[in-house]
N, C-alpha and C positions, 0 to 999 in steps of 0.2 A: 970643296970650300964650306966653311963654318958660319954659321948666321951669328950676326955681330950683338943682337939683341938678347940672343941664348947665352951669351957670355957677358952680359950686364951692361954692355956699350951698346950706347944710340945708334939705330941704324943712321947709314947716310942720308943727309937731306937731297932729297932728287927734285926738288921745287916742287911748283902744284902741276898738274895736270898740263899736257900741251893744251886743252883745249882752253882752259883758264887763262894760259900764259899768253898766247893770243888775243882773247880778250881785254885782259889787263894791257898790254902792250898797245893795242889800238886805242884804248881809253889814256894811255898817256899820249899818245899822238896826239887825240884830240886836245888833251890839258895843253900839251906843248905847243899845238899851230893857235889857239886860244889867246894864249898868253904874250907870243910873239908879235912879229910885224904883220905876220899873216892873219890875225884873227878876224879880220872882217870879212874873210874869204868866203864863198858860200862851197866849201869845201867837203865830201862825206868819203869815211872810212869806213867800210862793212866788209865783216867776215862773209864770204861765200865759199861752200864747199870746200875749207880746209886753207882757201887762200885770202889775201886780202884785197879788196877793190878800191882805188881809189878814184874819185869821181868828182868834177865841178869845173867851175870856170874861174880863170884869173886874168888880171887885166892887163899882166905884161909876161913877155917873155923870163925877164928878171923874176917874177913874182913865181911863174913855173919852174924855175931851177930851185930857185929858195926852197919849195914845197918839195919837190923832189930829194935836195938833201936831205931835208926833215927826217923824210918817209924812210929812205935808205940806213938813215941814224938811229934811228927807234925799231925800224922794222927787219933789220939784218939778220937773215938767215930764214926768211919767212918769205912764199910766195906771193908778190905783189903785181897786182894788176893795176895800170895808171889809164885811164882816158880823163886828161883833164885839157879843158879847150882855153888857147889865151884867146881872150875878146878883144876884138880892134875898138879902140877908142882914137885912132887918130883921126884928125878931122879929113875930109875929104882936098884931094889933090887938084880937082877943078868946081869949076861954077855948075850947079845944076839945071839943067834947062828943064823949064816949065811948059 
């Protein structure tokens, strides 16, 4: 196989190195979460040992599902570990005894 640059043609664009690609995608995920309805959430996305760890607390199951959908869209093809807790915000179902 011949070298395309030796024949005056540019080398094929292989994109950024893998590490930079993950960092770029995680940064884009942070931007998207901040801009969309999930902006107020305390959710973190960090690169750990070649995978992305998503951690935090959300106020409802609906928010968790939305978050996971956005993560899947932005980080397709990457190894992602999630530890996202749904906070219980419902009122008590009975009176508290003192």
